[in-house]
VEXTI-120047 format. One record per residue (C-alpha): residue in three letters; residue number from 1; x, y, z negated. Coordinates in Angstrom, 1 decimal, always signed. Last residue first. Layout:
% residues N
<residuo->ALA | num->NUM | xx->X | yy->Y | zz->Z>
...
This chain:
% residues 115
<residuo->GLY | num->115 | xx->+45.0 | yy->+168.7 | zz->-132.1>
<residuo->ARG | num->114 | xx->+48.0 | yy->+166.7 | zz->-131.9>
<residuo->ARG | num->113 | xx->+49.1 | yy->+164.6 | zz->-134.5>
<residuo->LYS | num->112 | xx->+52.8 | yy->+164.7 | zz->-135.4>
<residuo->VAL | num->111 | xx->+53.9 | yy->+161.4 | zz->-136.6>
<residuo->LEU | num->110 | xx->+56.7 | yy->+161.0 | zz->-139.1>
<residuo->GLU | num->109 | xx->+54.7 | yy->+163.2 | zz->-141.5>
<residuo->GLY | num->108 | xx->+52.4 | yy->+160.4 | zz->-142.7>
<residuo->PRO | num->107 | xx->+55.6 | yy->+158.6 | zz->-144.1>
<residuo->ASP | num->106 | xx->+55.8 | yy->+161.1 | zz->-146.7>
<residuo->PHE | num->105 | xx->+59.6 | yy->+161.9 | zz->-147.1>
<residuo->SER | num->104 | xx->+62.5 | yy->+161.5 | zz->-149.5>
<residuo->VAL | num->103 | xx->+66.2 | yy->+160.6 | zz->-148.4>
<residuo->GLU | num->102 | xx->+69.3 | yy->+159.4 | zz->-150.1>
<residuo->PHE | num->101 | xx->+71.3 | yy->+157.4 | zz->-147.7>
<residuo->PRO | num->100 | xx->+71.5 | yy->+153.9 | zz->-146.8>
<residuo->THR | num->99 | xx->+69.9 | yy->+153.2 | zz->-149.2>
<residuo->SER | num->98 | xx->+68.8 | yy->+155.7 | zz->-151.5>
<residuo->LEU | num->97 | xx->+64.7 | yy->+155.8 | zz->-150.7>
<residuo->THR | num->96 | xx->+62.2 | yy->+158.2 | zz->-152.0>
<residuo->ALA | num->95 | xx->+58.8 | yy->+157.6 | zz->-150.3>
<residuo->LEU | num->94 | xx->+56.4 | yy->+160.4 | zz->-151.1>
<residuo->GLU | num->93 | xx->+52.8 | yy->+159.0 | zz->-150.6>
<residuo->GLY | num->92 | xx->+50.3 | yy->+160.6 | zz->-148.3>
<residuo->ALA | num->91 | xx->+51.0 | yy->+157.8 | zz->-145.6>
<residuo->LYS | num->90 | xx->+51.9 | yy->+154.6 | zz->-147.2>
<residuo->HIS | num->89 | xx->+55.3 | yy->+153.5 | zz->-148.4>
<residuo->VAL | num->88 | xx->+55.8 | yy->+149.6 | zz->-148.4>
<residuo->VAL | num->87 | xx->+58.5 | yy->+147.7 | zz->-150.0>
<residuo->PRO | num->86 | xx->+59.3 | yy->+144.7 | zz->-147.9>
<residuo->PRO | num->85 | xx->+59.8 | yy->+141.3 | zz->-149.2>
<residuo->GLU | num->84 | xx->+63.5 | yy->+140.8 | zz->-149.5>
<residuo->TYR | num->83 | xx->+65.4 | yy->+140.1 | zz->-146.3>
<residuo->ALA | num->82 | xx->+67.4 | yy->+136.9 | zz->-145.6>
<residuo->HIS | num->81 | xx->+70.9 | yy->+135.9 | zz->-145.2>
<residuo->GLY | num->80 | xx->+72.2 | yy->+137.3 | zz->-148.7>
<residuo->ASP | num->79 | xx->+69.5 | yy->+139.7 | zz->-150.1>
<residuo->LEU | num->78 | xx->+69.1 | yy->+142.3 | zz->-147.3>
<residuo->ARG | num->77 | xx->+66.8 | yy->+145.3 | zz->-147.9>
<residuo->TYR | num->76 | xx->+63.4 | yy->+145.7 | zz->-145.9>
<residuo->VAL | num->75 | xx->+61.5 | yy->+149.0 | zz->-146.2>
<residuo->TYR | num->74 | xx->+58.2 | yy->+148.9 | zz->-144.5>
<residuo->LEU | num->73 | xx->+57.0 | yy->+152.5 | zz->-143.7>
<residuo->ALA | num->72 | xx->+53.1 | yy->+153.4 | zz->-143.2>
<residuo->PRO | num->71 | xx->+51.6 | yy->+155.5 | zz->-140.5>
<residuo->GLY | num->70 | xx->+48.8 | yy->+156.1 | zz->-140.9>
<residuo->GLU | num->69 | xx->+48.5 | yy->+152.2 | zz->-140.7>
<residuo->SER | num->68 | xx->+48.4 | yy->+151.8 | zz->-137.1>
<residuo->LEU | num->67 | xx->+51.8 | yy->+153.7 | zz->-136.7>
<residuo->GLU | num->66 | xx->+53.5 | yy->+150.8 | zz->-138.5>
<residuo->ILE | num->65 | xx->+57.3 | yy->+151.9 | zz->-139.1>
<residuo->ARG | num->64 | xx->+59.4 | yy->+148.9 | zz->-139.7>
<residuo->TRP | num->63 | xx->+62.7 | yy->+150.0 | zz->-141.6>
<residuo->TYR | num->62 | xx->+65.5 | yy->+147.6 | zz->-141.8>
<residuo->VAL | num->61 | xx->+68.5 | yy->+147.8 | zz->-144.2>
<residuo->PRO | num->60 | xx->+71.6 | yy->+145.6 | zz->-144.6>
<residuo->ILE | num->59 | xx->+72.0 | yy->+144.5 | zz->-140.9>
<residuo->GLY | num->58 | xx->+73.5 | yy->+140.9 | zz->-141.3>
<residuo->ALA | num->57 | xx->+72.8 | yy->+139.4 | zz->-138.0>
<residuo->ALA | num->56 | xx->+70.8 | yy->+136.9 | zz->-139.7>
<residuo->ALA | num->55 | xx->+68.6 | yy->+139.8 | zz->-141.2>
<residuo->TYR | num->54 | xx->+68.3 | yy->+141.8 | zz->-138.1>
<residuo->ALA | num->53 | xx->+67.1 | yy->+138.3 | zz->-135.9>
<residuo->GLU | num->52 | xx->+64.5 | yy->+137.5 | zz->-138.7>
<residuo->THR | num->51 | xx->+62.9 | yy->+140.9 | zz->-139.0>
<residuo->LYS | num->50 | xx->+63.5 | yy->+141.2 | zz->-135.0>
<residuo->PHE | num->49 | xx->+61.4 | yy->+137.9 | zz->-134.6>
<residuo->GLY | num->48 | xx->+58.5 | yy->+138.7 | zz->-136.8>
<residuo->ARG | num->47 | xx->+57.1 | yy->+142.1 | zz->-137.5>
<residuo->ASP | num->46 | xx->+58.9 | yy->+143.9 | zz->-134.4>
<residuo->ARG | num->45 | xx->+58.6 | yy->+141.1 | zz->-131.9>
<residuo->ALA | num->44 | xx->+54.9 | yy->+140.6 | zz->-132.6>
<residuo->GLN | num->43 | xx->+54.3 | yy->+144.3 | zz->-132.7>
<residuo->THR | num->42 | xx->+55.9 | yy->+145.2 | zz->-129.4>
<residuo->SER | num->41 | xx->+53.1 | yy->+145.7 | zz->-127.0>
<residuo->PRO | num->40 | xx->+50.6 | yy->+147.3 | zz->-129.6>
<residuo->SER | num->39 | xx->+53.4 | yy->+149.5 | zz->-130.8>
<residuo->VAL | num->38 | xx->+55.5 | yy->+149.2 | zz->-133.9>
<residuo->VAL | num->37 | xx->+58.3 | yy->+151.9 | zz->-134.6>
<residuo->GLU | num->36 | xx->+61.6 | yy->+149.9 | zz->-135.2>
<residuo->VAL | num->35 | xx->+64.2 | yy->+151.2 | zz->-137.3>
<residuo->ALA | num->34 | xx->+67.7 | yy->+149.7 | zz->-138.0>
<residuo->LEU | num->33 | xx->+70.1 | yy->+150.7 | zz->-141.0>
<residuo->LEU | num->32 | xx->+73.7 | yy->+150.5 | zz->-141.8>
<residuo->LEU | num->31 | xx->+74.5 | yy->+149.1 | zz->-138.3>
<residuo->ASP | num->30 | xx->+78.2 | yy->+148.7 | zz->-137.0>
<residuo->ASP | num->29 | xx->+78.3 | yy->+145.0 | zz->-138.2>
<residuo->PRO | num->28 | xx->+75.4 | yy->+144.5 | zz->-135.7>
<residuo->VAL | num->27 | xx->+77.5 | yy->+145.6 | zz->-132.9>
<residuo->PHE | num->26 | xx->+77.4 | yy->+149.0 | zz->-131.3>
<residuo->MET | num->25 | xx->+76.7 | yy->+150.3 | zz->-127.9>
<residuo->LEU | num->24 | xx->+77.9 | yy->+153.5 | zz->-126.0>
<residuo->LYS | num->23 | xx->+80.9 | yy->+153.8 | zz->-128.4>
<residuo->ASP | num->22 | xx->+82.9 | yy->+157.0 | zz->-128.6>
<residuo->ASP | num->21 | xx->+85.5 | yy->+155.3 | zz->-130.5>
<residuo->GLU | num->20 | xx->+85.2 | yy->+157.4 | zz->-133.8>
<residuo->MET | num->19 | xx->+81.5 | yy->+156.7 | zz->-134.1>
<residuo->SER | num->18 | xx->+81.8 | yy->+153.3 | zz->-136.0>
<residuo->GLU | num->17 | xx->+83.8 | yy->+155.4 | zz->-138.7>
<residuo->ALA | num->16 | xx->+81.0 | yy->+158.0 | zz->-139.1>
<residuo->SER | num->15 | xx->+79.0 | yy->+155.1 | zz->-140.3>
<residuo->VAL | num->14 | xx->+75.8 | yy->+153.8 | zz->-138.2>
<residuo->VAL | num->13 | xx->+71.9 | yy->+154.5 | zz->-138.5>
<residuo->VAL | num->12 | xx->+69.9 | yy->+153.2 | zz->-135.8>
<residuo->LEU | num->11 | xx->+66.7 | yy->+154.1 | zz->-134.0>
<residuo->ASP | num->10 | xx->+64.2 | yy->+152.3 | zz->-131.6>
<residuo->PRO | num->9 | xx->+66.3 | yy->+149.1 | zz->-132.2>
<residuo->ILE | num->8 | xx->+67.9 | yy->+147.4 | zz->-129.0>
<residuo->TYR | num->7 | xx->+67.6 | yy->+143.7 | zz->-129.4>
<residuo->PHE | num->6 | xx->+70.1 | yy->+140.9 | zz->-128.3>
<residuo->ASP | num->5 | xx->+70.1 | yy->+137.7 | zz->-127.0>
<residuo->LYS | num->4 | xx->+73.3 | yy->+136.4 | zz->-125.1>
<residuo->ASP | num->3 | xx->+74.9 | yy->+135.2 | zz->-128.2>
<residuo->SER | num->2 | xx->+71.8 | yy->+133.0 | zz->-128.9>
<residuo->MET | num->1 | xx->+68.7 | yy->+133.8 | zz->-131.2>
């Protein structure tokens, strides 16, 4: 990835200090968490390229949400310059996470099913 390449995550979590300057965009050092929701058109990037790029950029936590799996939540934590193998939380199970904040939820509740 060159200095001119960048990705825009579906969702980010940044520190309160990063918000003080009324920024419209953030640099990787601002991010505490990047989240990608995988769709058929983005699956190769979200599962491969973005995982590697976010780790290389030093983003401490990456969540990948796989809608086709119920949905399932893949949680990656940075260990040096690469992510550890992800911890997978499947729909119907309670995911209890502590980084970058404490939260518990069922990944199956991330998607509202119609009708």
